[in-house]
C-alpha positions as a printed NumPy array, in Angstrom:
array([[105.956, 141.73 , -13.287],
       [106.546, 142.499, -16.969],
       [109.612, 144.711, -17.35 ],
       [111.267, 146.447, -20.295],
       [112.265, 143.311, -22.298],
       [108.822, 141.683, -22.044],
       [106.972, 144.918, -22.8  ],
       [109.286, 145.521, -25.773],
       [108.47 , 142.027, -27.056],
       [104.738, 142.569, -26.499],
       [104.989, 145.831, -28.428],
       [106.607, 144.021, -31.374],
       [104.005, 141.255, -31.104],
       [101.104, 143.726, -31.25 ],
       [102.741, 145.799, -33.979],
       [102.711, 142.734, -36.227],
       [ 99.123, 141.766, -35.437],
       [ 97.061, 144.887, -34.822],
       [ 98.538, 147.718, -36.901],
       [ 96.277, 148.301, -39.893],
       [ 93.23 , 146.792, -38.189],
       [ 90.272, 148.767, -36.887],
       [ 89.021, 148.337, -33.331],
       [ 85.492, 146.974, -33.521],
       [ 84.784, 147.503, -29.836],
       [ 86.385, 147.456, -26.411],
       [ 84.802, 145.681, -23.446],
       [ 85.779, 146.937, -19.993],
       [ 85.239, 144.198, -17.419],
       [ 87.141, 145.772, -14.512],
       [ 86.12 , 149.412, -14.165],
       [ 88.948, 149.985, -11.663],
       [ 91.494, 149.326, -14.433],
       [ 90.238, 152.219, -16.583],
       [ 91.945, 155.378, -15.356],
       [ 90.609, 157.945, -17.853],
       [ 87.131, 158.859, -19.128],
       [ 87.781, 161.671, -21.613],
       [ 87.993, 160.571, -24.359],
       [ 85.747, 157.616, -23.477],
       [ 86.987, 154.145, -24.303],
       [ 84.087, 153.853, -26.757],
       [ 85.794, 156.531, -28.891],
       [ 88.228, 153.846, -30.08 ],
       [ 85.455, 151.978, -31.892],
       [ 85.821, 152.184, -35.674],
       [ 89.295, 153.754, -35.516],
       [ 92.368, 152.073, -37.012],
       [ 95.502, 151.105, -35.093],
       [ 98.363, 152.939, -36.801],
       [101.284, 152.177, -34.504],
       [102.6  , 150.5  , -31.365],
       [105.279, 151.825, -29.025],
       [106.788, 151.31 , -25.585],
       [107.425, 153.918, -22.887],
       [109.349, 152.281, -20.045],
       [106.974, 149.526, -18.915],
       [103.952, 151.097, -20.662],
       [102.442, 149.754, -23.899],
       [101.07 , 152.38 , -26.285],
       [ 98.756, 151.698, -29.229],
       [ 98.216, 154.675, -31.526],
       [ 94.608, 154.473, -32.714],
       [ 94.132, 157.171, -35.354],
       [ 95.621, 159.789, -33.027],
       [ 94.113, 158.507, -29.805],
       [ 96.343, 156.382, -27.602],
       [ 95.418, 153.229, -25.715],
       [ 98.124, 153.103, -23.051],
       [ 98.49 , 150.   , -20.891],
       [100.493, 149.307, -17.736],
       [100.426, 145.632, -16.751],
       [101.66 , 146.274, -13.177],
       [102.656, 143.317, -11.   ],
       [100.254, 140.591, -12.122],
       [ 98.746, 141.8  , -15.385],
       [ 99.24 , 140.148, -18.751],
       [ 98.13 , 140.299, -22.383],
       [ 96.531, 137.26 , -23.998],
       [ 96.171, 137.22 , -27.766],
       [ 93.16 , 135.53 , -29.37 ],
       [ 92.995, 134.643, -33.058],
       [ 89.244, 134.508, -32.59 ],
       [ 87.444, 136.387, -29.844],
       [ 84.628, 134.299, -28.277],
       [ 81.191, 135.487, -29.354],
       [ 79.566, 134.995, -25.979],
       [ 79.73 , 137.983, -23.611],
       [ 81.861, 137.746, -20.478],
       [ 80.387, 138.524, -17.108],
       [ 82.48 , 140.865, -14.964],
       [ 83.193, 140.356, -11.289],
       [ 83.877, 137.326,  -9.147],
       [ 87.193, 135.556,  -9.694],
       [ 87.288, 136.351, -13.408],
       [ 90.809, 137.711, -14.144],
       [ 89.68 , 139.413, -17.373],
       [ 89.903, 143.202, -17.082],
       [ 89.554, 144.396, -20.691],
       [ 88.902, 142.828, -24.089],
       [ 89.732, 144.485, -27.424],
       [ 87.877, 143.228, -30.519],
       [ 89.454, 143.859, -33.943],
       [ 87.671, 144.07 , -37.283],
       [ 88.798, 140.6  , -38.413],
       [ 87.446, 138.798, -35.341],
       [ 90.799, 138.571, -33.559],
       [ 91.822, 140.628, -30.543],
       [ 93.388, 140.5  , -27.132],
       [ 92.504, 140.285, -23.465],
       [ 94.124, 142.077, -20.562],
       [ 94.036, 139.9  , -17.462],
       [ 95.201, 140.34 , -13.9  ],
       [ 95.718, 137.588, -11.346],
       [ 95.385, 137.928,  -7.579],
       [ 93.467, 140.287,  -5.345],
       [ 95.884, 143.229,  -5.369],
       [ 94.934, 145.113,  -8.513],
       [ 97.338, 147.458, -10.302],
       [ 96.573, 146.997, -14.008],
       [ 95.958, 150.409, -15.564],
       [ 94.437, 151.391, -18.913],
       [ 94.313, 154.938, -20.285],
       [ 92.69 , 156.443, -23.381],
       [ 94.421, 159.754, -24.066],
       [ 95.209, 162.142, -26.906],
       [ 98.9  , 162.196, -26.004],
       [100.854, 159.528, -24.033],
       [102.38 , 162.341, -21.96 ],
       [ 98.925, 162.814, -20.398],
       [ 99.556, 159.577, -18.481],
       [101.344, 160.633, -15.258],
       [103.564, 157.558, -15.191],
       [104.723, 158.156, -18.752],
       [105.296, 161.888, -18.249],
       [107.588, 161.263, -15.261],
       [109.743, 158.502, -16.808],
       [113.507, 158.737, -16.66 ],
       [115.706, 157.968, -19.695],
       [115.205, 154.701, -21.551],
       [118.306, 152.497, -21.123],
       [117.974, 151.104, -24.653],
       [117.961, 154.54 , -26.231],
       [121.227, 155.649, -27.811],
       [121.173, 158.795, -25.681],
       [121.584, 156.711, -22.509],
       [125.359, 157.009, -22.265],
       [127.835, 156.376, -19.485],
       [127.949, 160.13 , -18.907],
       [124.17 , 160.229, -18.481],
       [124.338, 157.405, -15.927],
       [127.152, 159.176, -14.102],
       [124.928, 162.234, -13.805],
       [122.084, 160.092, -12.478],
       [124.053, 158.348,  -9.718],
       [126.343, 161.227,  -8.795],
       [125.823, 162.337,  -5.217],
       [122.676, 160.253,  -4.642],
       [122.442, 158.806,  -1.137],
       [120.439, 155.789,  -2.275],
       [121.151, 152.086,  -2.584],
       [121.839, 151.161,  -6.187],
       [119.141, 148.454,  -6.207],
       [116.406, 150.961,  -5.372],
       [117.781, 153.526,  -7.781],
       [117.668, 151.067, -10.683],
       [114.025, 150.273,  -9.94 ],
       [112.904, 153.904,  -9.739],
       [111.042, 154.606, -12.986],
       [111.547, 158.345, -12.581],
       [115.316, 157.791, -12.676],
       [115.684, 155.027, -15.301],
       [112.688, 153.706, -17.243],
       [111.8  , 150.051, -17.581],
       [113.902, 148.169, -15.011],
       [112.044, 146.358, -12.238],
       [112.861, 143.952,  -9.453],
       [114.006, 141.039, -11.6  ],
       [116.285, 142.807, -14.053],
       [117.821, 145.027, -11.385],
       [118.982, 141.797,  -9.683],
       [120.321, 140.538, -13.   ],
       [122.112, 143.796, -13.824],
       [123.813, 143.95 , -10.435],
       [124.927, 140.331, -10.714],
       [126.48 , 141.019, -14.121],
       [128.124, 144.173, -12.726],
       [129.372, 142.176,  -9.67 ],
       [127.92 , 144.883,  -7.446],
       [126.121, 144.687,  -4.092],
       [122.465, 145.757,  -4.246],
       [123.094, 147.718,  -1.037],
       [126.001, 149.708,  -2.478],
       [125.358, 153.453,  -2.28 ],
       [125.014, 155.17 ,  -5.645],
       [127.13 , 158.088,  -4.451],
       [130.078, 155.743,  -3.795],
       [130.38 , 154.558,  -7.398],
       [133.703, 155.342,  -9.022],
       [134.109, 156.244, -12.683],
       [134.992, 152.618, -13.429],
       [131.97 , 151.414, -11.427],
       [129.66 , 153.624, -13.479],
       [131.117, 152.306, -16.732],
       [130.715, 148.719, -15.525],
       [127.137, 149.331, -14.398],
       [126.221, 151.025, -17.67 ],
       [127.566, 148.092, -19.663],
       [125.68 , 145.646, -17.436],
       [122.385, 147.537, -17.832],
       [122.586, 147.787, -21.6  ],
       [123.848, 144.262, -22.312],
       [121.475, 142.565, -19.844],
       [118.407, 144.29 , -21.256],
       [119.432, 143.902, -24.899],
       [120.153, 140.2  , -24.4  ],
       [116.738, 139.717, -22.775],
       [115.02 , 141.593, -25.609],
       [116.778, 139.443, -28.209],
       [115.772, 136.231, -26.414],
       [112.149, 137.398, -26.381],
       [112.003, 138.69 , -29.933],
       [109.552, 136.817, -32.143],
       [107.978, 134.819, -29.322],
       [104.229, 134.524, -28.883],
       [102.81 , 136.568, -26.001],
       [101.987, 133.367, -24.123],
       [105.644, 132.275, -24.161],
       [107.242, 135.459, -22.84 ],
       [106.808, 134.719, -19.133],
       [108.509, 131.357, -19.493],
       [111.38 , 132.854, -21.468],
       [111.939, 135.507, -18.813],
       [112.06 , 132.923, -16.039],
       [114.486, 130.601, -17.803],
       [116.76 , 133.476, -18.805],
       [117.279, 134.822, -15.276],
       [120.556, 133.905, -13.558],
       [119.935, 134.952,  -9.945],
       [116.47 , 136.475,  -9.578],
       [113.982, 133.937,  -8.253],
       [116.719, 131.332,  -7.802],
       [117.285, 131.391,  -4.046],
       [119.166, 128.292,  -2.88 ],
       [120.423, 127.382,  -6.346],
       [124.006, 127.565,  -7.563],
       [125.311, 130.744,  -9.126],
       [125.974, 129.982, -12.814],
       [129.21 , 131.993, -12.651],
       [130.965, 130.839,  -9.488],
       [128.843, 128.023,  -8.022],
       [128.112, 129.762,  -4.718],
       [124.593, 129.517,  -3.285],
       [122.271, 132.33 ,  -4.341],
       [120.934, 134.208,  -1.32 ],
       [117.818, 136.299,  -0.729],
       [116.882, 139.425,   1.191],
       [113.154, 139.756,   1.908],
       [111.126, 142.935,   2.23 ],
       [107.471, 143.631,   3.031],
       [106.161, 142.872,  -0.447],
       [109.172, 141.764,  -2.474],
       [112.62 , 140.203,  -2.291],
       [115.979, 140.42 ,  -4.011],
       [118.438, 137.695,  -4.91 ],
       [122.218, 137.919,  -5.237],
       [125.414, 135.888,  -5.199],
       [127.67 , 136.592,  -2.19 ],
       [130.877, 135.553,  -3.974],
       [130.18 , 137.586,  -7.125],
       [128.669, 140.634,  -5.459],
       [129.443, 141.093,  -1.772],
       [132.927, 139.681,  -1.215],
       [131.495, 136.425,   0.094],
       [129.532, 138.084,   2.909],
       [125.761, 137.45 ,   3.159],
       [123.657, 140.602,   3.355],
       [121.554, 141.188,   6.453],
       [117.953, 140.065,   6.039],
       [116.162, 141.956,   8.786],
       [112.787, 140.42 ,   8.01 ],
       [114.132, 136.882,   8.363],
       [116.022, 137.859,  11.513],
       [112.771, 139.071,  13.106],
       [111.025, 135.812,  12.186],
       [113.794, 133.738,  13.725],
       [113.574, 135.748,  16.958]])
């Protein structure tokens, strides 16, 4: 799933390539991906892209005052094309193409989504705040206003595990499953630790881990082509998706806890005092 660093890099990528160009037309191949109908997507035709921005994990193209807002969800991605194929694309079947944007110079981009569980969402709105997911976002961790004091106010008194809190877009914008694992590894903190139990020093450590982890990932992704961002994310991760491998810090074996539709990875030595966390799903399978 694209998270804040990848979406930030995609925003920079599009800013360099689409700002100043007019949208010739937009082809919607997956009707389920289009979440708004007023203004219609056809209203973008002939208008010029004047800016590109990020809101949490949402991409936002300003098109002469209208906004094309994109959420790539779990399996969506953006594919840039220097030259859009002239032949029309047939919707349906196993075709992963959901939406194609044609620019006035013949270039453009595709939005694709793999798998059968569809979550890719596209909105055409007059104001990004009209998108419910954007309107409800918590503070952006890369914004200068996201201070240690702000984080202390967020975690204070919350009876929630810190892993889940970091992933909640209404609490902090942009962090998903992968980077929450990475942040907690850097902070040397158990994903099951209760937010309400964090001391003042814990909050300061967690804040530093959030900001440095995300900024480092953004810097690694900066300037890369859209097609290379997934690979960069994977190679840059230290614990997420690396079950059974050695922790790059201490050499212990990275462990996993599985849930219904996701999993988390962590290092017992770095994060839980050497004790493996209970994996209830795996325990049920073994029984």
